[in-house]
Structures are given as C-alpha cells and as structure tokens.
N, C-alpha and C positions, 0 to 999 in steps of 0.2 A: 324199741323204746316207746312207751305210751306217749300220747299227744301232750298231756299236761306237763309231764317231766321235760319233754323236749322244749316246750314253750318257756318253762322256768329257766332252762339252761341258756337259751338264746337271749332272753330279756336280761338276765343277770349278767351275762358276759358283755352285753352292750352297755349296761349301766356302769360296770366296772371300767370299761374302756373310757367312757365319758369322764368319770371321776378321776381316773389316772391322768388323762390329758389335762384336766383342770389343775391338778396338783403340780404337774410339770410346767404349766403356763400361767402361774400366778402373776397377777399384776403388781408391780412394785412402784409405779408412778402414775400420775394422772394421765400422761400420754398413753401408757399401756392400758389403763383402765377405760379410757374413752375411745382410743383409736388403735389399740393393739401395737403401739409404738410406731405406727405408720410405715412398717416395712414388711408387710405380708406379701408373698408372691402373688402375682395376678391370677394364676391358675388356681391356687389354693383359695384366694379370696372369691374367685368365681364359684367354686364349690360351696364355700360358706354362704355366699349371697343366694345361691340356688336353694340351699337348705333353709335359710331365713325366709326366702320368698315362698317356698312350697310348704305351706302350713298344714295343719290338720284339715283345713278347708280344701286344700288341693289334693292331699293324699287320701283322706277319708271321704270327704263329701262331694268333691267335684264329679267323679265318675258316677256316684249315686244320683246326683242331680241330673246329669245327662241321661242316665238310664231311665229316670223317672219322667223327664221332660221330652226325651227324644231330640229331634232336630233343634228345638228351641233352646236346649241346653248349651248349644254352641256359643251362646252369648258369654258364658263364663270363660271359655277358651279364648275368644276374641278379646274380651275385656281385660283379663288378667295378663295374657301374653302381650297384647297391644300396649297395656300400661307399662310393662317392663321396657319395651322398645322405646316408648315415649320418654321414660326416665333415663334410659341409657344414652339416648341421642340428644335430648334437649336440656336435661337438668344435671345429671351426675358430673360430667366433665367440668362444667362451669362452677358448680358448687365445690368440687375438689380444688379447682384453681383459686377459689375464694379463700380456702384454707381454714374454714371454721369447722368445729367438731359436730355441731348440731344444727338442725333446721331453725329453732328459735333464735340461735345466735346469729345465723345468717340474716334472718328477717330483722332482728334488732339492729345489727350494724348497717345493713343495706338501707333501712328506712330510718336510720339515725334516731332511734327511739326505744327506750326501755319499755314504754307502754306497748309498742308493737310486739316486742319480744314476749311480754307477759301474755298478750292475747294469743300469740302463737303457742305458748306453753299450755294454755287452757285448751286450745283446739287439739294439740298433740295428746294431752292427757285423756280427753274425751274419746278420741279415735283409738288410742292404744288400749285403754281400759276396756272399752266395749269389744274390741277385737280379741283381747286376751281371754274373755269369757268363753269364746268359741274354742280356744286352744285348751283351756282347762277342762271344758266339757269333753273334748276329744280324748284327753288323757283319762278322764273318768270312764268313758265308754270302753277304751282299749283295755284298761286295767280290769274293769268289771267282767269283761268277757274272757280275757286270756289268762288272768291270774286268779280268777274265781273269788274276787273280793267285791265289795260294794263300790259304786262309783265314788262315794265319799272317801273311802279308804284309798282309792286310786288317785284322787286329787291330792290327798295328803302326801302320798308317796311321790307324786310328780313334783309337788312343792319342794320336798326334801332334795330330790335329785337336782332340780334347777338351782336351788339355794347353794348346793355344794360347788357347782362349777361357775355360776354366774356372779355370786356375791364376792367370792374370793378371786376369781380370775378376771372379772370385768370383760371388756371387749376382747382382750387377748385370750382369755380362757374360753370365751364364747366362740371366737373365731375358729380356733383349732378343734374345739368340740363339734362345731357345726360341719367341719370338713368330714369328720368321722360319721356324723349323723347323715350327711348327704350320701355317703357310700352305702350305709345301711338302708336308708329309705329307697334309694333308686334300685338297689338289688331286690328289695322287698316288693317293689311295684312291678318291675319288669320280668322277674323270674316266673311268677305265676302266670303272667300274661303270655309268655312264651309257651309254657306248658299247655294252656287252654287254647291258644291259637292253633297249636299242633293237633289237639284233640278235635277241634271243630272244623278246621279248614285244611289241615295238613301242611300249613305254612308256619315256620317258627317265628316269623317276623309279624307281630300283632298288627302293625300299621298296614301291612300288605294283606294279612288275613282278613281284616275288616272288609276289604273290597273283593275278597276271593269267594270261591264257591263253598257251600256247606258240604261237609264230607258225606258221601253216600247219596247225593242228590244232584240234579242238574240245575239247581237254582243257587243264587248267591246267598251268602250269609244274611245280608240285610233283607233280601226278599223273603227268606225263611222267617226272619224275626217279624217282619211286617205281617206275614200270614198268621203267625201264632197270636200276636197281640190283637189283631182285628177279629180273629175267631172268638176271642174272649170279650169283645165289645169295646176294646180300647182303640184310641186313634192310631193311625199309622205312625210307626216309630220315625220314619224318615221324612215326614212332612209336618209334624206337630210343631207349632210355634208358641212362643211365650207372650200371649196377648197380642195387641196390635203391633204393627210394624214400627209405629212411633215409640211405643213403650219399649220394644226390644232394642231400638237404636239408643234411646235414652239410658236404658239399663246398661247396655254395653259401654257407653261413654262414661257413665258414672263409675263403673268398675275400672275403666281404663285410667281416667284422670285421678280417681281415688287411689288406685294402686301406685301411680307415679308420685303421689303426694304423701304416701305413708312414710313416716320418718325413720322407722327401724331399718328399712332397706337403704335409704339414702345415706345413713351413717356408715354403711359398709364401705363406701367409696373414699372414706377418709383413712382407711386402714392400709392403703397402698402408698408407695413412696412418691408417685408423681402423677400428673394429669395423663400422661401416656399410659401409665400402668392402670389408671382408672378406666380408660377406654378399653384396654385389653381385658381387664377384669370383667367389664360389662359384657364384652363379646363372649368370653368363656362361660359366664353365667347363663347367657342366653342359650348356648349349646346344651348346657347341663339341664336347664329348665325344659328345653324342647324334648328331651328324652322322655320325661314324664308326661308332658302335655300332649305329645303326639300319640302316646300310648293310651291315654285316658279314654278316648272315644271307643277304641277297640275293647278295653276292659268293660266299659259301660254296656255295650251291645252284647258282648259274649256272656257277661254275667246275667243280663236280663233273660237271654235265651236259655241259659242253664237253669235259672230260677223257675221259669215257666215249665221247662221240661221236667223238673223235679216234682212240681205240684200237680201238673196236668199229665197224669201217667198215660193217658191214651187219647190225647187230642188228635183228631183226624181232620182232613180237609173236607169241606162240603158238609151238608146236613144242617140241622138246627142246633142252636146253642145248648138246649136242654138235653139233646140226644148224645152229646159228647161228654166224655168223662173229664170235665174241667174241675177235677177234685182229686183228693187223695184220702185214703182211709186214715183215720186218726191214729190207729195203731201202727200204720206203715210209715209214719213220719221218719225221715232220716235223722241220724244223731245230731247233725249240725242244726237242724231246726229246734230240737230240744234244748241244745246249748244256748242258742240265741234267744229263745223264748224267755230264759231266765233273766236276760238283760232288760226285758220290756220293750226292745226294739223290734221284735217280731211277735205278733199276737194272733191267737186263734180264738174263734168263738163259733161253736157248733149251734147255729141259730135254729136249725130245723130238727136237731137231734137224730140225724140219720147215721151218725158215726163217721161221716166223711167231712172233709173241709173243702167247701166249694170256693173257687177263686175265679171271679169274673168281674167285669165292670157293671155293677148294678145301677150306676148312674149314667149308663150309656145313652146316647141319643137314639139308639136303635130300640125303640119301644116294643117292636114286634118280638125281637130276640129276648128282651128282658121279660116281656109278658109270658113267653113260652117257658122261660126258666121258672117263673113263678107258678105256672100251671103244673110244672113237674115237681113242685113242692119245695123249691129253693126259696129261702127267705132273705136272700141278699148275700153279698160278698162276706166271707167268713175269715179272710186272711188279711192282716195289715202288716206291711213290710216297710220299715223306716229306711229311706234311701241311704242313710249313713252306714248300713251294714254291707252294702254292695261290695266294696273293696275288701273289707276285713273278712267277710264270709265267703268271698269268691273262691279261694282255694278249697274251702271245705265243701262248697256246693259241687265243685268239679272233682271231688274225691282225690285231691293231690296228696303227695306224701306229707307226713307229719312235719318234717323239717321245713317244708315250704310254708305251711301254716304258721309255724313258729317264727319264721323269717318275717312274715307279714305282720305278726304281732309286734316284733321289734321295730319294724319300719313305721308302723302307725304311731308308736310312742315317740320315735325319733323325730317324725314330722311335727308333732304337736309340741314337743319339748324345745326343738330348735327355734321355732317361731316365738314361743313364749319367752325364751331367753332374750331374743332380739327385741321384743316389745318391752321387756323389763329393763333392758339396757337403755332404750329410748326414754322410758319414764324416769329412770334414775338420773340420767344425764340432764334431763329437763329440770329436775328438782335441784340437784346438787350444783350443776354448772350454770344453768340459765337463770335460776332464781337465787340460790344462795350466793354463788360466786359473783355473778354479774349484776345483781340487784341489791340483795340484802347485806352481804358481807364481802365487798370487793377486795378487802385486805386479808382475807383468809389465806393461810399458808397452803402449800401444795399437799402436805400430809393431812392437813385439816380438811381440804376439799376431797381428798381420796377417802378419808374416813366418812365424810358426809355422803359421798357417792355410794359407799358400801352399805351405810345405814339406810339410805333411800332405797337401794335395791332390796334390802331385807324387808322393809316396810311394803314395797311394791309386791314382793312375793306373797306376803301374808294377805294383802288386799286382793291380789289376783285369785288366791285360793278361796278367800271369802266369797268373792263374786261368782266363782265356779260352783261353790257349795250352795250359795243363795242367790241365784241369778235374778236380776230385776224383772219387773213385769213385762218388759219389752224384749225378753231374752230371745224370742224367736227371730227377731230382726237385728240382733246385735252385730253380726258380721256385715250385713248390708249397711247398717248405721255407721260402722267404722269406716267403710269406704266412702259413704256419703259425706261424713264429716271431713275427711281428708280432701275429698273432691271439692267441697263447697268453701273450704277455708284456706288450707295450706297450699294446695296446688296453684290457685290463681295468684296468691301472694308471691310464691316462688317464681312463677312465670313472669309476672310484672317486674319483680326485682331483678331479673336477669335481662329481659328484653325491652324494658321501658326505662330509658335513662332518666326521664323527668318525673316518673311516678313518685309522689311524696308520701310522707308518713300518714297524713290525714286520710288520704285515699286508701292506703293499704289497710289501716285499722278499720275504717268504716266498711270497707268491702268484706273483710274477714268476719266482722260482727254481723253484717246483714246476711251474708251467705249462710253463716252458722245458724242464725236465728230462724230463718225461713225454712231451712232443711229440718232442723230439730222439731219445729212446730208441726210441720206436715207429717213427719214420721210419728211423733208422739200422739198426734190426733188420731192416727190409725192404731197405734199399739197401746195407747194409754200411758199417761205419765207414771213413772215408776214410784214417785212419792205421793201420788194421788190415785191409788188403785181404783180401777173401775170407772174413772172419769171419762166421759164420752165427749170429745171435742169435734167429732165428725160434722155435726150440723154447722159449725163455724166455718168449715171450708167447703160446705155444699155436699157432703157425703163422701163415701169411699172412692178413692181414685178420681176425684172430681176434677182435677186439673188436667184436662185433655186425656183422661184415662191413664195417666202416669201413676204407677205404683210407688209406694214409699221407698222401695229398694232402688228405684231408678231416679229418685228426686234429687240426688246429689248433683246431677247435671244442671238442673234448674237453679240450684243453689249457687253453683259455680258461675253461671251466666249472671245471676243477680250480683255476685261478688264483683265480677269484672265491671258491670254497668255502674254500680254504686261507686266503686273506686275511681273510675274515670270521671264521673259526674262531680264528685267531691274534689278531685284533683284540678278540674277545670275552674273551680271557684276559690281555690286556695293557691298558695305560693308553691312553685315547682321545687323539686329537690335541689339542694345547694350544689354549686359548681363542682366541689371536690367529690361529692357523691356521684355525680354524673361522670366525672373522669374515672372514678374507681370502677363503675359499671362498664364503661368502655374498655378499660384495661383488662377486666375479667373476660369480657365477651370476645374481644379481638385477639386472634392468635398472635403469640409472641413472634416478633420479627416481621410482621406484616406491615404494609404501608397503606395508608388511606388512598382511595382513588381521587385524583385531582382533575380528571377530565383530559389530561394530556397523555400522550402515548410514549 
C-alpha cells in the first residue's frame, strides 16, 4: 500500500476513535463538564494527564530543539519534567483537597477576593491563548505534510475535530479522548525510536542505544555524532550549552515553575474521586511522561546523525572541509526531502550553481575551514532544516516502513489536539465558571452555566483557530511566553496561597500584576508589541538580553521573584488574612487526622 493511502487510513481511524469516544462520554452536568464527574480512575487520569502535558511542543518540537542545540537542549527535559514533579508534589494534592474546579476559583476563595480571581483569569487567558497558538501551528504542520493540504486547511480540520469532542463532551469527553490520544502518541514516538536504535546501535531500547556503540565501528554513537558535526564546522553535540550558565539556569527554572502553574494540567487533578487518588494519578502520569521524555534525547541524536548521513554522502574523517563531500547532488535528493520541501520547513538554495547542495556551518568559528570552503567555490550553507521536522520526518529519513510513518502522523496530531483541548477547557471554565458564574451571574442555573461553558468553548475554538491562522507578531516566542506568564503570575500566587497562611489579597493581587507586567514588558521589548508592529523598545531596557544576559524565554523566573517580593512587601504594610482564611489554609495543608506538635512527648 502506498504511503499516502496508509497515512489517510491511520489518521482517519484515529479521528473516528476520538469522535466515537466523545459521543459516548457526553457531559450532562456541570460536574461532568468541568471535572468529568470526579470519578475517573487514577491510572486513566494519569494517561489523560500525560497526553495533556505532552503537547505538540513535547512531541514535535522538543527532540528537534535538543537535536539543534545539543547538550544545551537538556534544559527542556529538566524544566518540563521538573515542573511536573513540582506540581505533583507541592501543588496538586493541596488543590485537590481544597475542592475547587479551577485555579482562578482557588485564588479567589483563598484570597477572599473577586478581584484576585479576575486577575487570575486574565493571567490564565494570556498563558493559555499564547500556548494554544503553538498547538494549532503543530496541527497545521502535521496536516500540511501528511495529508497534502495547506497548513490553513489543516488548522480548520483540527478546529473541527476538537470542537466535536471538547464542546459537547467537556472535561469528561476530553479525559477519555486523551486516554486514547496518549496511547496513539506514545506508540508513535517509541516505535520509530526502537527501529532506529536497532539500525544504528543494535540495541532495541533507545535509552540504552544512545549510550551504546555505533554499528560497524568501535566508537560510541555520541562520539560518532560529535565527529560528524565538528567535521562540518558545528560545535560538539555533547558539550554545546544554551548561552551562559545563569541563563540556562533561569531558563530551566522558568520552564519548571511555569509548567507547574499552567492551569490546564492542574484541572486534571479534580477529575479523580479523592486526594489519595490525585497523588496516585500524579505518580502514574509521571511514569507515562517518562516514557517519552527519556526517549527524546535518543530520538534527537539518532535523527541528527541520520540527517547528516543522508546529506553528506561521503563525509570522511580527516582532511580539509572543502575536500570532503559535505553535499548531495540536487537530483539525488531522497523522496522525503522533496516531500518536506513542500511544507517550507526544509529549504534548498543552490548558491554556487554546481548542481549540489552543500551543507556545513558557514558561520563557524573555524575561519580556516570556512575560507578553504570558499576557495573551493562554495558560497555558503545551502540547506535549512527547521527543527520541528526532526520527529515527524525521522522515520522517513531512516527509510522505515510506511505504517510507521503513518503512525507518527497520527501521533503528532494526537499530541497537538490533546493539549489544545485541555487549554480550551481551561479557557472555557475561566470564562463560564470564574467570570459568569462567580462574578457576573451568581444565580445562573446549572443548565445555564453548562450552556455558557459550551458557548465559551466554541468561541475559544474559533479564537484559537484564528490565532493559529494569523499568529501575532511575537509568534516565535509564544510557547516561551506562555510558560513565562504562568511562572510570573499564577505559580507564586498558588504557592503563597497554600504555604503562607497570612498572605492577604492585597499582596497576592499586587504580586500577580507586578510579575505579569515586568515579564510581558521584557518579552515584548524583544519581540515587538503585537498591536504596534515594528515598535522597538529595546533601548528602554538597555538592549537585547540586557538584564544579566537573560533571554526573554528565561525571564519568567525573574518575574516570579518580583511577584514574591512585591507580594510580601505589600502584605507587610497591610492587614493579614482573616482568621477563618488562615484556619482554612491550615486545614488544607495539614494531613487529616494529624496532631500539631506541642513540644511534649
């Protein structure tokens, strides 16, 4: 069976499965719409949480970023997995014990203020809407490559699928659909990795293959990769870092605390029947997440090695750069290159007109090598590869069977759709429950609130599609901005709400606003305000990365520190939280049945 037909079959079957589950799991009450009735089994909720967690950024982009950055890409592994551990241990059980559906509701009740809840809604909407742009972009990329349609048509199709199971099913439909999506995406990620690990190392376990020997040689896989990339003028794969050590630390922390503060994952812990089940669910989710996250470094390294081997048909050790065939004849390009070139994510430019595509680092610090390449008639690097294609193109590069390529197509779509649905649920609940029900129309009936929730979801789907089709000017930093917003605003408020009994509403509100403002200003100063295109605010902050060399993607950590500092300063000059709020916080934090220490034995 030809490749395109196989892809259509796999993708259509997966979509039929999602819609079928949504029809079966329709939400009939607000409890089912917001929290799936609160009776989801911990193992199933762990699978759904993992699918919600592992977005298009995890499935499509993470291995590509690691492949492109080398050792420095480890910050994504540390940040995102560390954030989940932080959420599972420090936040989720207490929030579940508090018994509220949403993060803004927790903040509003804990800080006894509708204003605090409203500020939390604003922060949630900014984080969720910016994050969802990346998911819709991932849907467009996957559709455009695998279904042979434009990315715009792909986004429309993705909107229709999400609408079908999210609007009508609510959290109940989303939960059980995400269980199926987890199975699809984890198979799609690990099966090609097993095949490729066998090809390159003879070991079927990718995690072990990464540290194993390269087939047919006496050197390790990573040593072979280091040799290949340095031959072409690139930095060593195993030692490259992401800027300064301070920036790498701040970037990792921003991802970590931003991840812990993202509301669409926190909501998952309200779908289980008890605090004990929430802890169990968090543990299972960590196991399921670890399967993909421990596989990603192997996928990144092996895909990079295969890509170089494809382009550089006769690279040898030793000798000068210009003397090696760091190129491929234009007419000899494999089919997968032709297919991905149509998406615009892989580009060729025959700069010197010799009929070959030269691939090397023309910006290398090795001026001697670059000079010799120029003396040989090379006019610069002629191949551009977007990191986002590394995972999706990986089985094609390795010449794996068509059914494996089709499985990856279904997995990429499952990853993007699962997280998009979770984000849409967070947006919908913030509007219908936290704004309409708790602030504007407190006497609305349950059916009226359910209707408002579905309408909010439908509007959110349309808005998400619009942002995917017409990304704002700062689109390149949207995912980092989403984590930065959650890190600088929601995470500190949740932490102080749980672990500081006396923190008051004035401190919480001031902290969230201060953290949000300074982070957005720093990011927009670098990216350009989306409503004032081309505006340059860099001089106002002293130039690019002027704050101790910290990049915009890492600035969420600074925003969080500002949030904590402002909150405690304001708290010190205002009245502490009322006694009943302090008692409530103690009751949530102290395990049931425990006794306070009195000093006696």
